[in-house]
C-alpha positions, 0 to 999 in steps of 0.5 A: 922366555921372561916374564918382563919380555911376555909382558912385553908381547902381550902390550903389542898384541894388545895393541896390534891384534886387531888390525892384524887379523885384518890381513889375508889369511891370518886366524889368530895372533899370539905370543911364543916362540919364533920358528925357523924351517919348522923348528922353534928357536929361543927368541920369543915373537909376536906370533900371528898365526895363518891358514897357510903360508903364501910366498912374499912375491904373491903378495901386494906390499899392503898385504905383506906382514910387518917382520917387527913392531915395536922392536918385537920379531913378528913371526908368521906360523902356518896352523890350518884353518880352525873350526867349531864343533 
């Protein structure tokens, strides 16, 4: 990922992270590469980390994460629950 793309996504992350964190199951927001069937692609994305992926059919329209923000792909990736010690 080149620096210009990373900077663009970083600005979008700063702008939308607080809002995205309000969605059900979201545990974090970062910058990374999109995944398809668990395999990383070369497509830069705003990565939304969730404790579990829920089928879209089980979500309401208000709780479905956007697919793109300002032209950047939003990729939902399951990480499980974060804990602190």
